[in-house]
N, C-alpha and C positions, 0 to 999 in steps of 0.2 A: 551458601551458594555463590559461585563467581566471585569469590573474595578478592581475588588478584585482577585488579582493573588496569594491568598495564597492557600496552598494546602488544608486546612480546607474547603476553599470556592470551590474549584474545586471539591472536592468529592461530593458536594451537587448539582452540576450543572446537568441539565436534557438535555437529547440528543435525538432527534427523527429520527427513523431509517427508511427511506422508504424501501420498498420492492415490488418486481413484484409479484403480485397474484391477483387472482380474474381475471384469464386469461377468455376471452370470454365476459366478461362485456363491455358494449359500453359507459357507464356512470362512474359517480363517484365512486371511490373507496377509503375508508379511508386507508390512509397508502402509498398513490401514492408519487411520487416525488414531483410532483407539488404542492400537499397539504403541506406536511411536509416542504418543502423548503419555501413555503409562511408563514406557521404558525411560524416556527423558526426565520426568519428575522423579522416578525411583532412583535413577543413576546420575542425577544432577547434570544433564546435558541440555544444549539448547534445543528448543523445538523450533521448526521453521515452518512458516506457513506461506505456501505459495499459492497466489490467489488464481493460478490456472490450472490447480491439480484438484479440484472439487467439483462436485455434481452441479449443473447449472442453477439448480433451485438451493443450494448450500451456501450461505452467506459467511465469507471470512470474519467479516466484520462482527458477527455476533460471538465470535469465538474469542476474540482479544481480550476483552475484560475478564472472562473467567479464567484463562490460562494464566494471566498475570497475577490472579488472585493466588495462586500455588507456586508460580516460577518468577523468579527475580527479572528474568530477561526472556526477550524472545526475538527470532529472526523472521522478517517479513520479505519474502520476494514479491515485488509489485509487478503484477502481469496480468494476463487477460485470458481467461477460458474462452474455448471456442467449442460449443456442443459439450462432448463428455470430457475432453481433456485436451489441453495445449498451453502454450506460452507464447501468446501473440501480443503484438504492440499495445501498449496500454492506452485505452481510450478514456476520455473523460467522462464518467458514468457515474450513476447513482452509487453503486458499490463502492467504488474507488474513493468517492467523497465520504462515504459513510465509515470506511476503514479508518481515515484520518481524523473524521470527526470523533470517533470512538478512542483513539489513541489521546486525542486532546484533551477529551473530557476525563479521561483517567490520569492526566498528567503523566503521561506515559513516553513522551518522545526521547527521555533519557533511557527508556528501558527497552525500547523497541529499536533493533538493528534494521535499518531499511536498506535493501539492495534490489537492484532490477534484475529480472530474469525473463526476457521476452526476445522473439525473433520473429522474422518473417521474412523469408527468402524472396518474395514476390516484389518487394520494394528496397529501395535505397537504404542501406544500413544506416547511413547518417541520419538520413530522415528518420527512420525507425527510432533511433536513440533520442534524437531531438524531441520528436511528437512525444515519447513515452516519458522523457524527464520533464518536459513543460507540463504535461498533465499531471505528473505527480506532483511537482511544485505548486501548481495552481490549487489543487485539492488540499496541500498542507497549509497555504495561504487562507483558504476559505475556512478551515478548521480554526484557525488561529484569529481570525475576525469574528468568530462565533462568541457571543456575549454569555461564556459558560456561568459565571457567577449570577446573571440574573436567572438563567434556567435552573440553577440549584436552589436559588432564594424561592422561586415559586413552587418548587417541587417539595423544599422542606415545610412551606406552608399548606401543602395540600392542594394547591391551586392547579390542578389536573387540566383544566380548560385553559387556562392560562399559559401553562407550559406548552401545550399543544398549539395554542395560537401564536405563541413565540416562534416555535420550530416551524410552523408554517409560513410564517412572515418572512423568516431569514432566508426561506428558498428564492425568494424573488427580490432579495437585496442585490445591488450591483456591486461585483469585485474587480470589474475590468479595468477602473481607473487605478486601482491599488495595484493590480498586476502590471499594468503598463509603466507606473512610476518604479515598481521594483526591477522591472527590466532595465530602464533607463539608469537606474543607479549602479546596475551591475554590467553596463556596457554591453548588452546583448540585444539582439532586434527585438522591436516591439511588434506585437500583432503578427501579422503574416509575413514580414519583411524577412523572416529567416529563410522562407522557401527559396527566393532567388538567390541568397547566399549559399544554400544546400546546391542548387542547380550549378553553380559556378563552379564548387568544389568538385561535383559529380564529374564535371567536363574537363578540368584542369588536373584532377589526381586520380579519381577512381577509375576514370575511362582508361588510364596509361597502365594500371595493375595487370 
């Protein structure tokens, strides 16, 4: 599956993106996760998981490792659902972090194609893009800071209390200093300094369009 890894070939790949719609129907709905997942696996197509396309109580993070067990690659649309269905600006929340923890624990960053798919017509588009991108990068950073080998070790030893204990302790470990240093190394604003730059861009560029 997906033997040709050249960029030209990748550009020609087809991905199927399921979506929660047809609410109220009790039978087959084209575009459902079950249909597209089955079709993609059978026909060697990429499956796309859009984080804004599922029921509010349904977690995309729970699906990643299962899908990668049977598919070599996966397309992820980083987004945020609002109630039943939408694609809104990515907030840094528990589900966003869980998605990237799952990818990192499965050593699957080379298998998951990450893309943004969000919008919000009520706010500055540049602000929406920066907020979503920075939150996504923060989640990736936090996942990479997780001591995965330690967690695997205690799990192999059957130390379930230890595993849960480490997972809980990780939640309160600071990552802000690492994030600030990452921003400095890449020449981008640290903390909230990007907001003033966005306002200047909005005044000098966007307002003239």
